[in-house]
C-alpha positions as CSV (number, residue, x, y, z in Angstrom):
1,X,-64.4,-53.7,-51.7
2,X,-61.7,-53.4,-49.1
3,X,-61.8,-50.0,-47.3
4,X,-59.0,-48.3,-45.2
5,X,-60.1,-47.7,-41.7
6,X,-60.5,-44.2,-40.2
7,X,-57.6,-43.3,-37.9
8,X,-58.2,-43.7,-34.2
9,X,-59.3,-40.6,-32.3
10,X,-56.4,-38.3,-31.1
11,X,-55.0,-38.7,-27.3
12,X,-56.4,-35.0,-26.9
13,X,-60.0,-36.7,-27.6
14,X,-59.5,-39.3,-24.8
15,X,-58.4,-36.9,-22.3
16,X,-61.3,-34.9,-23.3
17,X,-63.7,-37.6,-22.9
18,X,-62.4,-38.9,-19.4
19,X,-62.4,-35.2,-18.2
20,X,-65.8,-34.7,-19.7
21,X,-67.0,-38.0,-18.1
22,X,-65.9,-37.2,-14.7
23,X,-67.4,-33.8,-15.0
24,X,-70.7,-35.6,-15.7
25,X,-70.7,-37.8,-12.7
26,X,-69.8,-34.7,-10.8
27,X,-73.1,-32.8,-11.9
28,X,-75.1,-36.2,-11.4
29,X,-73.8,-36.4,-7.9
30,X,-74.7,-32.7,-7.2
31,X,-78.1,-33.3,-8.8
32,X,-78.9,-36.3,-6.6
33,X,-79.1,-34.1,-3.3
34,X,-80.3,-35.8,-0.1
35,X,-78.1,-38.7,1.2
36,X,-75.1,-37.5,-0.8
37,X,-75.0,-34.0,1.2
38,X,-75.2,-35.5,4.6
39,X,-71.4,-35.5,4.9
40,X,-68.2,-35.3,2.9
41,X,-67.9,-39.0,3.2
42,X,-71.5,-39.8,1.5
43,X,-70.6,-37.2,-1.2
44,X,-67.3,-38.8,-1.9
45,X,-69.1,-42.3,-1.9
46,X,-72.0,-41.0,-4.2
47,X,-69.5,-39.3,-6.8
48,X,-67.2,-42.2,-6.7
49,X,-70.3,-44.6,-7.7
50,X,-71.5,-42.2,-10.2
51,X,-68.0,-41.9,-11.7
52,X,-67.9,-45.8,-12.2
53,X,-70.8,-45.7,-14.0
54,X,-69.9,-43.0,-16.3
55,X,-66.6,-44.4,-17.0
56,X,-67.6,-47.8,-17.6
57,X,-70.6,-46.8,-19.9
58,X,-68.9,-44.0,-21.5
59,X,-65.6,-45.6,-22.5
60,X,-67.1,-49.0,-23.2
61,X,-69.7,-47.3,-25.6
62,X,-67.0,-45.0,-27.3
63,X,-65.0,-48.2,-28.0
64,X,-68.2,-49.9,-29.5
65,X,-68.4,-46.9,-31.6
66,X,-65.1,-46.6,-32.8
67,X,-65.1,-50.7,-33.6
68,X,-68.0,-50.1,-35.7
69,X,-66.5,-47.0,-37.6
70,X,-63.7,-49.2,-38.5
71,X,-66.2,-52.1,-39.7
72,X,-68.6,-49.7,-41.7
73,X,-66.5,-46.8,-42.5
74,X,-68.5,-45.9,-45.8
75,X,-71.2,-43.2,-46.3
76,X,-73.1,-46.0,-48.0
77,X,-72.9,-48.1,-44.8
78,X,-74.2,-45.6,-42.6
79,X,-77.6,-47.1,-42.0
80,X,-76.1,-50.5,-41.1
81,X,-73.9,-48.8,-39.0
82,X,-76.3,-47.2,-36.9
83,X,-78.5,-50.0,-36.6
84,X,-75.7,-52.2,-35.1
85,X,-74.6,-49.2,-32.9
86,X,-78.0,-49.0,-31.5
87,X,-78.3,-52.5,-30.7
88,X,-74.6,-52.9,-29.4
89,X,-75.3,-49.8,-27.1
90,X,-78.5,-51.1,-25.7
91,X,-76.8,-54.5,-24.9
92,X,-73.8,-53.1,-23.5
93,X,-75.5,-50.4,-21.4
94,X,-77.8,-52.9,-19.9
95,X,-75.3,-55.4,-19.2
96,X,-72.9,-53.2,-18.0
97,X,-75.4,-51.1,-15.8
98,X,-76.5,-54.8,-14.1
99,X,-72.7,-55.8,-13.5
100,X,-71.7,-52.4,-12.1
101,X,-74.9,-52.1,-9.8
102,X,-74.4,-55.8,-8.5
103,X,-70.9,-55.1,-8.0
104,X,-71.5,-52.1,-6.1
105,X,-74.2,-53.9,-3.8
106,X,-71.8,-56.3,-2.9
107,X,-69.4,-53.7,-1.8
108,X,-72.6,-52.1,0.2
109,X,-72.7,-49.1,-2.1
110,X,-74.8,-47.8,-4.7
111,X,-78.4,-48.8,-5.2
112,X,-80.0,-50.1,-2.2
113,X,-82.4,-52.3,-4.3
114,X,-81.1,-55.0,-6.7
115,X,-84.5,-56.0,-7.8
116,X,-85.2,-56.8,-11.4
117,X,-87.5,-53.7,-11.5
118,X,-84.9,-51.2,-10.1
119,X,-82.1,-52.9,-12.4
120,X,-84.2,-52.2,-15.3
121,X,-85.2,-48.6,-14.0
122,X,-81.3,-47.9,-13.7
123,X,-80.4,-49.4,-17.2
124,X,-83.3,-47.1,-18.6
125,X,-82.0,-43.9,-17.0
126,X,-78.6,-45.0,-18.3
127,X,-79.4,-45.4,-21.8
128,X,-80.7,-41.8,-22.3
129,X,-77.3,-40.2,-22.0
130,X,-75.6,-43.2,-23.9
131,X,-77.6,-42.7,-27.1
132,X,-77.3,-39.0,-26.5
133,X,-73.4,-39.5,-26.6
134,X,-73.3,-41.8,-29.7
135,X,-75.4,-39.4,-31.6
136,X,-72.9,-36.6,-30.6
137,X,-70.1,-38.8,-31.9
138,X,-71.9,-39.8,-35.1
139,X,-72.9,-36.1,-35.8
140,X,-69.0,-35.3,-35.7
141,X,-68.1,-38.1,-37.7
142,X,-70.6,-37.1,-40.4
143,X,-69.3,-33.6,-40.4
144,X,-65.6,-34.9,-40.8
145,X,-66.5,-37.0,-43.8
146,X,-68.3,-34.1,-45.3
147,X,-65.3,-31.9,-44.8
148,X,-62.9,-34.6,-46.2
149,X,-65.0,-35.3,-49.2
150,X,-65.4,-31.5,-49.9
151,X,-61.7,-31.1,-49.5
152,X,-61.3,-34.0,-51.8
153,X,-63.7,-32.7,-54.4
154,X,-61.7,-29.3,-54.5
155,X,-58.4,-31.2,-55.0
156,X,-59.6,-33.1,-57.8
157,X,-61.4,-30.0,-59.7
158,X,-57.8,-28.3,-59.2
159,X,-55.8,-31.2,-60.4
160,X,-58.1,-31.4,-63.5
161,X,-58.0,-27.7,-64.1
162,X,-54.1,-27.8,-63.9
163,X,-54.1,-30.9,-66.5
164,X,-56.3,-29.0,-68.8
165,X,-53.9,-25.9,-68.8
166,X,-50.6,-28.2,-69.0
167,X,-52.5,-30.0,-72.0
168,X,-53.5,-26.5,-73.5
169,X,-50.0,-25.0,-73.3
170,X,-48.5,-28.4,-74.9
171,X,-50.9,-29.8,-77.5
172,X,-51.4,-29.0,-81.0
173,X,-54.5,-27.7,-82.2
174,X,-56.8,-30.7,-82.5
175,X,-58.4,-29.6,-85.7
176,X,-54.8,-29.2,-87.4
177,X,-53.8,-32.8,-86.1
178,X,-56.8,-34.5,-87.3
179,X,-56.4,-32.6,-90.8
180,X,-52.7,-33.7,-90.6
181,X,-53.7,-37.3,-90.2
182,X,-56.3,-37.3,-92.9
183,X,-53.7,-35.8,-95.2
184,X,-51.3,-38.2,-94.3
185,X,-53.8,-41.2,-95.0
186,X,-54.5,-39.6,-98.4
187,X,-50.9,-39.5,-99.4
188,X,-50.6,-43.2,-98.6
189,X,-51.1,-45.6,-101.4
190,X,-54.6,-47.4,-101.2
191,X,-52.8,-50.8,-101.4
192,X,-50.9,-50.2,-98.4
193,X,-53.4,-51.0,-95.9
194,X,-50.9,-51.7,-92.7
195,X,-50.1,-47.9,-93.2
196,X,-53.7,-46.8,-93.4
197,X,-54.6,-48.8,-90.2
198,X,-51.6,-47.2,-88.5
199,X,-52.7,-43.7,-89.5
200,X,-56.4,-44.5,-88.4
201,X,-55.3,-46.0,-85.0
202,X,-53.2,-42.9,-84.0
203,X,-56.4,-40.8,-84.9
204,X,-58.4,-43.2,-82.6
205,X,-55.7,-42.7,-79.7
206,X,-55.7,-38.9,-80.1
207,X,-59.7,-38.6,-80.0
208,X,-59.8,-40.6,-76.8
209,X,-57.3,-38.5,-75.2
210,X,-59.0,-35.4,-76.1
211,X,-62.7,-36.9,-75.2
212,X,-61.5,-38.6,-71.9
213,X,-59.6,-35.6,-70.2
214,X,-63.1,-33.8,-69.6
215,X,-64.3,-36.8,-67.6
216,X,-63.1,-37.9,-64.2
217,X,-64.0,-41.8,-64.7
218,X,-64.9,-43.8,-68.0
219,X,-66.2,-47.3,-68.1
220,X,-63.7,-49.9,-68.2
221,X,-65.2,-50.9,-71.6
222,X,-64.0,-47.7,-73.3
223,X,-60.8,-47.8,-71.6
224,X,-60.2,-51.5,-72.9
225,X,-61.1,-50.4,-76.3
226,X,-58.5,-47.7,-76.2
227,X,-55.7,-49.9,-74.7
228,X,-56.5,-52.5,-77.5
229,X,-56.0,-49.7,-80.2
230,X,-52.8,-48.6,-78.3
231,X,-51.5,-52.2,-78.2
232,X,-52.1,-52.7,-81.9
233,X,-49.9,-49.6,-82.7
234,X,-47.2,-50.8,-80.5
235,X,-47.2,-54.2,-82.1
236,X,-46.3,-52.8,-85.4
237,X,-43.0,-52.2,-83.8
238,X,-42.7,-55.2,-81.4
239,X,-44.6,-57.6,-83.6
240,X,-44.9,-60.9,-81.6
241,X,-42.4,-59.9,-79.0
242,X,-45.3,-58.6,-77.1
243,X,-48.2,-60.7,-76.1
244,X,-51.1,-59.2,-74.5
245,X,-54.2,-61.4,-72.9
246,X,-57.5,-60.5,-71.1
247,X,-59.7,-62.0,-68.5
248,X,-62.3,-59.5,-67.9
249,X,-65.9,-60.7,-66.9
250,X,-68.6,-58.9,-68.7
251,X,-69.6,-57.4,-65.4
252,X,-66.5,-55.6,-64.8
253,X,-66.7,-53.8,-68.1
254,X,-69.2,-51.6,-66.7
255,X,-67.3,-50.6,-63.8
256,X,-65.4,-47.3,-64.1
257,X,-61.6,-46.4,-64.2
258,X,-59.6,-43.3,-64.3
259,X,-59.1,-42.4,-68.1
260,X,-55.8,-43.3,-69.5
261,X,-54.7,-44.9,-66.4
262,X,-54.9,-48.7,-67.8
263,X,-53.1,-47.6,-70.8
264,X,-50.3,-45.7,-68.7
265,X,-49.7,-49.2,-66.8
266,X,-49.4,-51.1,-70.5
267,X,-47.2,-48.1,-71.7
268,X,-44.8,-48.5,-68.4
269,X,-44.5,-52.3,-69.1
270,X,-43.3,-51.6,-72.6
271,X,-41.2,-48.9,-71.7
272,X,-39.2,-50.6,-68.8
273,X,-39.2,-54.4,-69.8
274,X,-37.1,-56.1,-72.6
275,X,-39.4,-57.4,-75.5
276,X,-37.5,-59.3,-77.6
277,X,-37.8,-62.7,-79.8
278,X,-35.6,-64.3,-77.0
279,X,-37.5,-62.7,-74.1
280,X,-41.1,-61.9,-75.3
281,X,-42.9,-59.6,-72.9
282,X,-46.2,-61.1,-71.7
283,X,-48.9,-58.7,-70.3
284,X,-52.2,-59.8,-68.7
285,X,-55.4,-57.8,-67.7
286,X,-57.5,-59.4,-65.3
287,X,-60.6,-58.4,-63.3
288,X,-61.3,-59.8,-59.9
289,X,-63.5,-58.6,-56.8
290,X,-63.8,-55.0,-57.9
291,X,-60.0,-55.0,-58.8
292,X,-58.4,-54.8,-62.2
293,X,-54.9,-56.4,-62.2
294,X,-52.3,-55.6,-65.0
295,X,-49.6,-58.0,-64.9
296,X,-46.4,-58.1,-67.0
297,X,-43.5,-60.5,-66.5
298,X,-40.5,-58.7,-65.0
299,X,-37.5,-58.4,-67.3
300,X,-36.1,-55.1,-66.6
301,X,-34.1,-53.5,-69.9
302,X,-30.4,-53.8,-69.6
303,X,-28.2,-51.5,-67.4
304,X,-27.4,-48.3,-69.2
305,X,-30.8,-47.3,-69.9
306,X,-32.5,-44.3,-68.0
307,X,-34.4,-45.9,-65.3
308,X,-37.9,-44.7,-64.5
309,X,-38.7,-42.1,-62.2
310,X,-42.0,-43.6,-61.1
311,X,-43.8,-40.2,-61.8
312,X,-46.4,-42.0,-63.8
313,X,-47.5,-44.6,-61.1
314,X,-47.5,-41.8,-58.5
315,X,-50.0,-39.9,-60.8
316,X,-52.2,-42.9,-61.1
317,X,-52.1,-43.4,-57.2
318,X,-53.1,-39.7,-56.6
319,X,-56.0,-39.6,-59.0
320,X,-57.4,-42.7,-57.7
321,X,-57.1,-41.4,-54.0
322,X,-58.7,-38.0,-55.3
323,X,-61.5,-39.8,-56.8
324,X,-62.1,-41.5,-53.4
325,X,-61.1,-45.0,-54.1
326,X,-62.0,-47.6,-51.4
327,X,-58.6,-49.1,-51.7
328,X,-55.3,-47.8,-52.5
329,X,-53.5,-48.7,-56.0
330,X,-51.4,-51.7,-54.9
331,X,-47.9,-52.3,-56.8
332,X,-46.2,-55.8,-56.1
333,X,-43.4,-57.7,-57.5
334,X,-42.9,-61.5,-57.2
335,X,-42.0,-64.5,-58.7
336,X,-41.1,-62.6,-61.9
337,X,-44.3,-60.8,-62.3
338,X,-45.1,-57.0,-61.8
339,X,-48.6,-56.4,-60.9
340,X,-50.3,-53.1,-60.5
341,X,-53.9,-53.4,-59.1
342,X,-56.2,-50.8,-59.8
343,X,-59.6,-50.5,-57.7
344,X,-62.6,-50.6,-59.9
345,X,-65.1,-48.0,-59.1
346,X,-68.8,-48.6,-59.0
347,X,-70.7,-47.7,-62.2
């Protein structure tokens, strides 16, 4: 599933990194002693060489870390990211160390020896602060992920609580409504099967709404059964003016969606588009590559009707964002087809 890349580290972090590397190079110069303290010129040369090493290795390894964060941003990809980070850091640090050492030797600066043993020793010494720095960045990233997940969980809990409060403030007593539906069914003549089926469908719809409101996600199979019941009720009104088709592989049915999200998209299509004998409305539900596409022919109702506010789609987007979906809800309209793509969440 495609995932959004984490934002680049802010400018103040870059300044902090450069300043920190300069300070590290100064500390290393002071710790070296000997030749560096014989004159101010020697000290400047030693510090300059140390600064070149720290900048090349520090900024280069930082760029590697950021690239791998963009490539493997998920928590589930942490082990793979760390393996690649270790391999890339060792390879880059060794190569860069050899290149800088040889370059400084050409200028008559740096290490007096460029033998393989000396280069290997210098590279090994440079690997220690490199790996420590990568661990610091990775620890910082892990803490940020934890904080973001905690914040997202708090938001989701708050939204769920608010939705339940709103539902309690607006809904009829469930037992009263079920009893009323049963009473209505008893009043219908037994021979009137269409009316009986319609009342049973209403009861199924209300039952699903009540049961699903306590759940953050539901299997696509459950949501699909609810959508089919909802469509059957709507076809009593629209008849053959609405045509719905499904292309859902069995594997997709075990994946999860936000409850009522698919039904809302079907409802939006019926609400905002013309569905007549002359222009029947076609809807299609397709699951591909961890994405559920709800497609409908784009044929807006005649002017004069109140336009949609877009609140429903905005709520769907917010719910999937709070659920930590790896990709955003995508909305497109082209070639006479309106498409909303929902991410399918893992089972």
